[in-house]
C-alpha positions in Angstrom: -19.2 -38.3 40.5 -22.8 -39.2 41.1 -24.1 -37.6 44.3 -27.6 -37.8 45.7 -29.6 -34.5 45.5 -29.3 -33.9 49.2 -25.5 -34.6 49.1 -25.2 -32.1 46.2 -27.1 -29.5 48.2 -25.0 -30.1 51.3 -21.7 -29.9 49.3 -22.8 -26.7 47.5 -24.0 -25.0 50.7 -20.8 -26.0 52.5 -18.6 -24.7 49.8 -20.5 -21.4 49.4 -20.5 -20.9 53.2 -16.7 -21.6 53.3 -16.1 -19.2 50.4 -17.8 -16.4 52.3 -16.4 -17.1 55.8 -13.1 -18.9 55.3 -14.1 -20.9 58.4 -14.6 -24.7 58.6 -18.3 -25.5 58.2 -20.1 -27.5 60.9 -23.3 -29.5 60.7 -25.3 -27.3 63.1 -24.5 -24.1 61.1 -25.1 -25.8 57.8 -28.5 -27.2 58.9 -29.9 -23.7 59.3 -28.1 -22.2 56.3 -30.6 -20.3 54.2 -29.3 -21.6 50.9 -29.3 -25.2 52.1 -32.8 -24.9 53.5 -34.0 -23.3 50.3 -32.6 -26.3 48.3 -33.8 -29.2 50.4 -36.0 -27.9 53.2 -35.4 -28.4 57.0 -33.0 -31.3 57.8 -31.7 -32.2 61.2 -28.1 -31.4 62.1 -27.5 -35.1 62.8 -28.6 -36.0 59.2 -26.3 -33.2 57.9 -23.5 -34.6 60.0 -23.9 -38.0 58.5 -23.9 -36.6 55.0 -20.8 -34.5 55.7 -19.0 -37.6 56.9 -20.0 -39.4 53.6 -18.8 -36.5 51.5 -15.5 -36.6 53.5 -15.2 -40.3 52.8 -15.6 -39.5 49.1 -12.7 -37.1 49.3 -14.8 -33.9 48.7 -14.5 -32.5 52.1 -11.7 -32.6 54.7 -11.2 -32.0 58.4 -8.5 -29.4 59.1 -8.6 -30.3 62.8 -10.2 -33.2 64.7 -12.8 -31.0 66.4 -13.4 -28.5 63.6 -15.9 -28.4 60.9 -15.1 -29.4 57.3 -13.5 -27.5 54.4 -13.7 -28.3 50.7 -10.9 -30.3 48.9 -9.8 -29.6 45.4 -11.9 -32.5 44.3 -14.9 -31.0 46.1 -14.4 -27.7 44.3 -14.1 -29.6 41.0 -17.5 -31.3 41.5 -19.1 -28.1 42.6 -17.7 -26.2 39.6 -18.7 -28.9 37.1 -22.1 -29.9 38.4 -23.5 -27.3 40.8 -22.2 -23.9 40.1 -24.8 -21.5 39.0 -23.3 -19.0 36.5 -24.5 -15.4 36.8 -24.9 -12.8 34.1 -22.5 -9.9 33.9 -23.9 -6.7 35.5 -24.5 -3.7 33.4 -22.2 -1.6 35.6 -19.4 -4.2 35.2 -19.7 -4.1 31.5 -19.5 -0.4 31.4 -16.4 -0.4 33.5 -14.7 -2.9 31.3 -15.6 -0.9 28.1 -14.3 2.3 29.7 -11.1 0.7 31.0 -10.2 -1.1 27.8 -10.5 1.4 25.0 -10.7 0.5 21.3 -8.4 0.8 19.5 -5.6 -0.1 21.9 -2.5 2.2 22.0 -0.3 -0.9 22.4 -0.9 -4.5 23.2 1.0 -4.3 26.5 -1.0 -1.2 27.6 -4.2 -2.9 26.6 -3.3 -6.0 28.7 -2.4 -3.9 31.7 -5.6 -2.0 31.5 -7.6 -5.2 31.1 -5.9 -6.9 34.0 -6.3 -3.8 36.2 -10.1 -3.7 35.7 -10.4 -7.5 36.1 -8.5 -7.4 39.4 -10.7 -4.6 40.6 -14.0 -6.3 39.7 -13.1 -9.8 41.0 -10.9 -8.8 44.0 -8.2 -11.3 42.8 -4.9 -10.9 41.0 -5.4 -10.7 37.2 -2.8 -12.2 35.0 -2.0 -12.3 31.3 0.7 -13.6 29.0 2.2 -11.4 26.3 2.5 -13.1 22.9 5.6 -15.2 22.5 8.3 -13.1 21.0 8.5 -15.2 17.8 4.9 -14.4 17.1 5.3 -10.7 17.9 5.8 -8.3 15.0 8.2 -5.4 14.6 6.5 -2.0 14.9 9.6 0.1 14.1 13.2 0.6 14.9 15.2 3.7 15.5 19.0 4.3 15.4 20.5 7.4 17.1 24.1 8.6 17.3 25.9 8.6 20.7 29.1 10.7 20.2 31.9 10.1 19.6 31.5 6.8 17.8 28.6 4.8 19.1 25.0 4.1 17.9 22.0 3.1 19.9 19.4 0.9 18.2 15.9 0.8 19.7 13.6 -2.0 18.5 9.9 -1.7 19.4 7.4 -4.5 18.8 3.6 -4.4 18.2 3.1 -5.8 21.7 5.1 -3.1 23.3 8.4 -4.9 23.9 11.4 -2.6 23.7 15.0 -3.7 23.2 18.0 -1.3 23.3 21.5 -2.0 22.1 24.6 0.2 21.9 27.2 -0.5 19.2 30.6 0.8 18.5 31.4 2.2 15.0 34.7 3.1 13.4 33.7 6.6 12.3 31.0 9.1 13.0 27.9 8.5 10.9 26.4 11.4 9.1 22.8 12.2 10.1 21.4 12.0 6.6 23.0 8.5 6.0 21.7 7.3 9.3 18.2 8.5 8.4 18.4 6.8 5.0 19.3 3.5 6.6 16.6 3.8 9.3 13.9 4.6 6.8 15.0 1.7 4.5 15.0 -0.8 7.4 11.6 0.3 8.6 10.1 0.1 5.1 11.5 -3.5 4.7 11.0 -4.9 8.2 8.1 -3.2 9.9 5.2 -5.6 10.2 7.3 -8.7 9.9 7.2 -11.3 12.7 10.2 -11.5 14.9 10.6 -15.2 13.9 10.7 -14.1 10.3 13.2 -11.4 11.1 15.5 -13.8 12.9 15.7 -16.1 9.8 15.9 -13.3 7.2 19.0 -12.8 5.0 20.1 -9.2 4.3 20.3 -10.0 0.5 16.6 -10.7 0.5 15.8 -7.0 1.3 18.7 -5.0 0.0 17.9 -4.7 -3.7 16.4 -1.2 -3.3 19.4 0.3 -1.4 22.3 2.1 -3.2 25.7 3.3 -2.2 28.4 1.2 -0.6 28.5 3.2 2.6 24.7 3.0 3.0 24.6 -0.7 2.2 27.5 -1.5 4.7 25.8 0.5 7.5 22.4 -1.1 6.7 23.8 -4.6 6.8 25.3 -3.9 10.2 22.1 -2.4 11.5 20.1 -5.3 10.1 22.4 -7.7 12.0 22.0 -5.7 15.2 18.2 -5.8 14.7 18.3 -9.6 14.3 20.4 -9.9 17.5 17.9 -7.7 19.4 15.0 -9.8 18.1 16.8 -13.0 19.2 17.4 -11.5 22.7 13.7 -10.8 23.4 12.5 -13.5 25.8 9.2 -15.4 25.5 8.3 -15.5 29.1 6.6 -12.2 29.9 3.7 -12.0 32.3 1.5 -9.1 33.3 0.1 -9.1 36.9 -2.2 -6.6 38.3 -3.9 -6.5 41.8 -1.4 -8.7 43.6 -2.0 -6.7 46.8 -5.5 -8.2 46.9 -4.0 -11.4 48.2 -3.2 -9.7 51.4 -7.0 -9.5 52.1 -7.4 -13.3 51.9 -7.1 -15.3 55.2 -5.1 -17.9 53.4 -2.2 -15.5 53.0 -2.3 -13.8 56.4 0.7 -16.0 57.3 3.8 -14.1 56.1 5.5 -17.3 54.8 2.5 -18.2 52.7 2.2 -14.6 51.4 5.9 -14.5 50.5 5.7 -17.9 48.7 2.7 -16.5 46.7 4.6 -13.4 45.7 7.5 -15.4 44.5 5.2 -17.5 42.4 3.8 -14.5 40.6 7.4 -13.2 40.1 8.4 -16.4 38.4 7.6 -15.8 34.7 8.6 -19.3 33.7 6.3 -21.0 36.3 3.5 -18.6 35.5 3.7 -19.3 31.8 3.4 -23.0 32.5 0.5 -22.4 34.8 -1.3 -20.1 32.3 -0.9 -22.6 29.4 -4.1 -24.5 30.2 -6.5 -22.3 28.2 -4.3 -22.7 25.1 -3.8 -26.4 25.1 -7.2 -27.5 23.8 -8.1 -26.5 20.2 -11.5 -25.4 21.2 -10.1 -22.4 23.0 -8.5 -21.2 19.8 -11.6 -21.9 17.7 -14.2 -20.1 19.7 -13.9 -16.5 21.0 -16.2 -13.9 22.3 -18.3 -13.7 25.4 -19.5 -17.3 25.0 -16.0 -18.7 24.5 -14.9 -21.6 26.7 -12.8 -20.8 29.7 -10.4 -23.0 31.7 -10.7 -23.6 35.4 -7.7 -25.2 37.0 -8.0 -25.9 40.8 -5.2 -26.3 43.3 -3.2 -29.5 42.7 -4.6 -29.8 39.1 -1.9 -27.4 38.0 0.3 -30.4 37.5 3.5 -28.9 39.0 5.9 -30.9 41.1 4.3 -30.0 44.4 7.5 -30.8 46.3 9.0 -27.7 44.7 8.4 -24.2 46.0 6.5 -23.1 42.9 4.4 -26.2 43.0 3.5 -25.9 46.6 2.5 -22.2 46.1 0.5 -23.0 42.9 -1.5 -25.7 44.8 -3.1 -22.9 46.9 -4.5 -21.2 43.8 -7.2 -21.6 41.2 -7.1 -20.1 37.8 -10.0 -19.0 35.7 -8.4 -18.2 32.3 -9.3 -17.8 28.7 -7.4 -17.4 25.4 -7.4 -13.9 23.9 -6.4 -12.7 20.5 -7.5 -10.7 17.5 -8.6 -11.7 14.0 -7.5 -15.3 13.5 -4.6 -15.1 15.9 -4.5 -16.3 19.5 -1.9 -14.3 21.5 -2.0 -15.7 25.0 -4.1 -16.2 28.1 -5.9 -13.7 30.4 -7.6 -14.5 33.6 -7.7 -14.3 37.4 -5.9 -16.3 40.0 -7.2 -16.5 43.5 -7.2 -18.9 46.4 -9.1 -22.2 45.8 -11.7 -20.6 48.0 -12.5 -18.1 45.3 -15.8 -16.8 44.0 -15.9 -18.9 40.8 -19.3 -17.5 39.6 -17.9 -13.9 39.5 -14.7 -15.0 37.7 -16.5 -17.0 35.0 -19.0 -14.1 34.5 -16.3 -11.5 34.0 -13.3 -13.3 32.3 -14.9 -14.1 28.9 -16.5 -10.6 28.6 -13.1 -9.0 29.4 -11.3 -11.2 26.9 -13.9 -10.4 24.2 -13.4 -6.7 24.8 -9.6 -7.1 24.8 -9.8 -8.8 21.4 -12.0 -6.1 20.0 -9.5 -3.4 21.2 -6.6 -5.2 19.6 -8.4 -6.0 16.3 -9.2 -2.4 15.3 
């Protein structure tokens, strides 16, 4: 959208003032706003009023009430973000906090994501979110089988991302500790490091050549089938959220019904996975990583949900600044912040790429 320079300055100043105050912006206040005056000089409030009316006609501002000032629309935020937002460099103190909070190497992917989201929420003041890798792309770290007298076994499957699946099985007879240890060591040697999708499709005969003894082979076959069942039961829709309480500081969620709807959205892993898919849908997000990697900004109704649904109505009140994260040549998921559409976009786009780069470095080592 082509705006005249003065219209650009008025729209930018109106949005920045609204971000700070959460109050509709009137022409008199805007005419003496220091940022606006610095951009275009002294302009009468009548001129500003006329320009505000024009911006409203273009769909970039709206009147919440007849006598009130104006507030930005999703379209107004989009024009501001694309054409007028002035990115800021990350501060040295922010970088130090990120490096201290997200150690390298990471103890586990899930721990690294929780640490990364915690510091991102703290620095931005908005909830930070991340998707764990889809289960099929996750890899098996190890499995353990322990006896539960009188005739039960518990299998514990742990993945590289920190997923844990427990299953209890009945057996006909007690299993000797040395035979159980032999089977566990064999399965870990053959299966550790394999992706769960590979494990799901693997046949026991493909790995059993090095195992001897009918009893050991029979137990190993059953344990292998249990591991396959456990891998199949691990769900794909897992979301990490940190800093959700920050929403209660935002005027948009002072109403209990709005706050409750927002909380339900963040608890809906399926809806959140759909919402966080944007940074992964374009190939450029997978090809470029590091602090200069492209990020996605999705504003309000741009989320593409059915806005007649509860999740869609709640999502329409949020903006996402997200980016793909991964290690080596692998893209694992999305990390970013979600705040009200009246969010401080400059802070988010300064911090999110640096955080994702640090997260990737911690996972790669």
